[in-house]
C-alpha positions in Angstrom: -18.7 13.3 75.4 -15.5 11.6 76.6 -12.2 11.9 75.1 -12.3 8.4 73.7 -15.3 8.8 71.9 -14.3 12.1 70.4 -11.2 10.5 69.0 -13.0 7.8 67.4 -15.6 10.4 65.6 -12.4 12.2 64.3 -11.2 9.1 62.8 -14.5 8.0 61.0 -15.6 11.3 59.8 -12.8 11.6 56.8 -13.7 8.4 55.7 -17.4 9.3 55.4 -16.7 12.3 53.5 -14.2 10.3 51.1 -16.9 7.9 50.4 -19.7 10.3 50.0 -18.4 13.6 48.0 -21.8 14.6 47.0 -20.7 14.7 43.3 -22.6 12.6 41.2 -20.6 10.2 38.8 -20.5 11.0 35.3 -21.8 8.8 32.7 -19.4 7.2 30.4 -18.6 8.6 27.4 -20.0 7.1 24.2 -17.2 5.6 22.0 -16.8 7.1 18.7 -16.2 4.8 15.5 -15.1 5.3 11.8 -17.9 4.5 9.3 -16.4 4.0 6.0 -18.2 5.0 2.8 -16.8 1.9 1.1 -14.3 -0.7 2.5 -13.3 -1.7 -1.1 -12.0 0.6 -4.0 -10.9 -0.1 -7.6 -7.9 2.1 -9.2 -7.4 2.2 -12.6 -4.0 3.3 -13.4 -3.3 5.1 -16.7 -0.6 4.0 -19.2 2.8 4.7 -18.0 1.7 6.7 -14.8 4.3 6.7 -12.2 1.7 7.0 -9.4 -1.9 6.8 -8.8 -4.1 7.7 -6.0 -7.0 6.1 -4.3 -9.2 7.5 -1.5 -11.4 6.0 1.3 -13.6 8.7 2.8 -15.0 8.0 6.3 -17.5 9.8 9.0 -17.0 9.8 12.6 -20.1 8.4 14.3 -21.1 8.0 18.0 -22.8 5.2 19.7 -26.4 7.2 19.7 -27.3 10.1 17.7 -28.2 12.2 20.8 -25.1 11.6 22.4 -22.7 12.2 19.6 -21.4 15.5 20.7 -20.4 14.0 23.9 -18.5 11.1 22.1 -15.0 10.4 23.1 -12.7 11.5 20.1 -11.3 8.7 18.0 -8.0 8.6 16.5 -6.4 6.7 13.8 -3.3 5.2 15.7 -1.5 3.1 12.6 -2.2 2.0 9.2 -0.6 -1.1 8.0 -0.3 -1.7 4.1 0.4 -5.2 2.6 2.8 -3.7 -0.2 5.7 -1.5 0.0 4.3 0.0 -3.3 1.6 1.8 -1.1 1.8 4.9 1.1 -1.0 6.0 3.2 -2.1 9.4 4.6 -4.7 10.3 7.2 -5.8 12.9 9.7 -3.2 12.5 12.6 -5.4 14.6 15.1 -8.2 13.2 17.3 -11.7 13.2 15.5 -15.0 14.0 17.1 -18.2 12.7 16.2 -19.8 14.0 13.3 -16.6 15.0 11.4 -15.5 13.6 8.0 -12.3 12.7 6.7 -10.2 10.5 4.0 -7.6 8.0 4.2 -5.6 8.4 0.9 -3.2 5.9 -0.7 -0.6 6.4 -3.2 0.3 3.6 -5.4 3.5 3.3 -7.2 2.9 0.5 -9.7 6.8 0.2 -11.0 7.1 -2.6 -13.4 3.8 -4.1 -12.3 0.9 -4.9 -14.8 -2.6 -6.3 -14.9 -4.7 -6.7 -11.9 -3.1 -6.6 -8.3 -5.1 -6.7 -5.0 -3.8 -5.2 -1.6 -5.0 -5.1 2.0 -4.9 -2.1 4.3 -5.4 -2.4 7.9 -6.6 0.5 10.1 -6.1 0.7 13.7 -8.2 3.2 15.7 -8.6 4.0 19.4 -10.5 6.8 21.5 -8.8 8.6 24.6 -11.1 6.6 27.1 -10.5 3.1 25.7 -7.8 1.0 27.4 -6.3 -0.5 24.1 -6.4 -0.2 20.5 -9.6 -1.5 18.7 -9.6 -4.5 16.4 -8.3 -3.1 12.8 -10.6 -2.5 9.9 -9.4 -4.0 6.6 -9.7 -1.8 3.4 -9.2 -3.7 0.1 -7.6 -1.9 -2.8 -7.7 -3.6 -6.3 -5.3 -1.9 -8.9 -5.8 -2.4 -12.6 -2.6 -1.6 -14.3 -2.4 -0.9 -18.3 1.0 -2.4 -19.0 3.6 -0.1 -20.7 5.3 -3.3 -22.1 4.6 -7.1 -21.7 7.3 -9.4 -22.3 6.9 -13.3 -22.9 10.0 -14.1 -20.5 12.0 -12.3 -18.0 14.8 -14.9 -18.2 16.5 -17.0 -20.7 19.3 -19.4 -20.3 21.5 -21.9 -22.4 23.4 -24.9 -21.1 26.9 -24.6 -20.8 28.7 -26.0 -23.7 25.5 -26.2 -26.0 25.2 -24.3 -29.4 24.6 -20.7 -28.8 21.3 -20.7 -30.5 19.1 -17.7 -30.6 16.4 -17.1 -27.8 13.5 -14.8 -28.7 11.5 -12.9 -26.3 8.0 -11.6 -27.6 7.3 -8.0 -26.7 3.9 -6.2 -26.7 3.2 -2.5 -26.2 0.2 -0.4 -26.5 0.0 2.2 -29.4 2.0 5.4 -28.7 4.9 3.5 -26.8 8.2 3.6 -28.2 10.9 1.3 -27.8 14.7 2.0 -27.7 17.2 -0.5 -28.8 18.3 -2.6 -26.1 21.2 -2.3 -23.9 23.4 -5.3 -23.1 27.1 -6.3 -22.5 28.1 -6.8 -26.2 31.1 -9.0 -25.0 28.8 -11.5 -23.4 25.5 -11.2 -25.5 24.3 -10.3 -28.9 20.8 -8.4 -28.5 18.7 -7.3 -31.3 15.2 -5.6 -31.6 13.1 -6.3 -34.5 9.3 -5.6 -35.6 7.0 -8.5 -36.2 3.4 -7.2 -37.2 1.9 -5.6 -34.1 4.6 -6.6 -31.7 8.3 -6.8 -31.3 10.9 -9.4 -30.9 14.1 -9.2 -28.5 16.5 -11.6 -30.2 19.2 -12.9 -27.9 22.5 -14.7 -28.6 25.5 -15.5 -26.2 28.7 -14.9 -27.5 29.9 -18.2 -25.8 28.5 -21.0 -23.8 32.0 -22.3 -22.7 31.9 -20.3 -19.5 29.0 -19.3 -17.1 27.9 -16.0 -17.3 25.1 -13.8 -16.1 24.0 -10.5 -17.7 21.1 -8.2 -17.9 19.3 -6.4 -21.0 17.7 -3.2 -20.6 14.7 -2.1 -22.4 13.5 1.4 -22.4 9.8 1.8 -23.2 8.5 5.4 -23.4 5.0 6.1 -23.6 3.7 9.4 -25.2 4.3 12.4 -22.8 5.7 10.4 -19.9 8.8 9.3 -18.8 10.5 6.4 -20.1 10.3 2.9 -17.9 13.1 0.4 -17.9 12.4 -3.2 -18.2 15.0 -6.1 -17.7 15.8 -9.5 -19.2 18.3 -12.1 -17.5 20.4 -13.8 -19.8 22.4 -16.7 -18.2 24.7 -19.6 -18.9 24.9 -21.7 -15.5 
């Protein structure tokens, strides 16, 4: 064999080994996914409760039953909520097919009452995925028993007009105690009176000759629970 032919063989042999290593290509891993028990939940918030908790259980499932043990783990990358009144908690570690978990939400109602709807968007990804999967939307409906219902949160008088009395109707469930209203007596007269099954907050400005803005604080205390503060704004523009 000539020296020229030997040199050519030495050049092409490494390329042949690179193209054919003799190792069989592995099959792509089955992508795992979260299967939610339910994507909607209703939360009944007890009277005066400062917080309430809702849960969304899920199971991690692979693409095929016989391939589930080899599925790439799935991770909840991010959870976005539609309201700052919600705080989400979920498993931060990668989850494999067959595992169960819970995404929990702690809801702080504040002064909200009645029915409220919220959205929660869950973003997941696997270790083999190039990008985060499209989010799953969870829906939460909170029904909040009101501690105190007010017919108005804002009252006003025209400048220079008679300082006529304004009345705000107040309603509360049995067991709720109302304290005397707190107001700046130099600007506003505030009085709480009982009217059958409800209360009346009577407001009258000291004068309407000058602009003024003040707030009336109402403390409502459910039995065995901390007091909640409600406000009414009174104004002469």
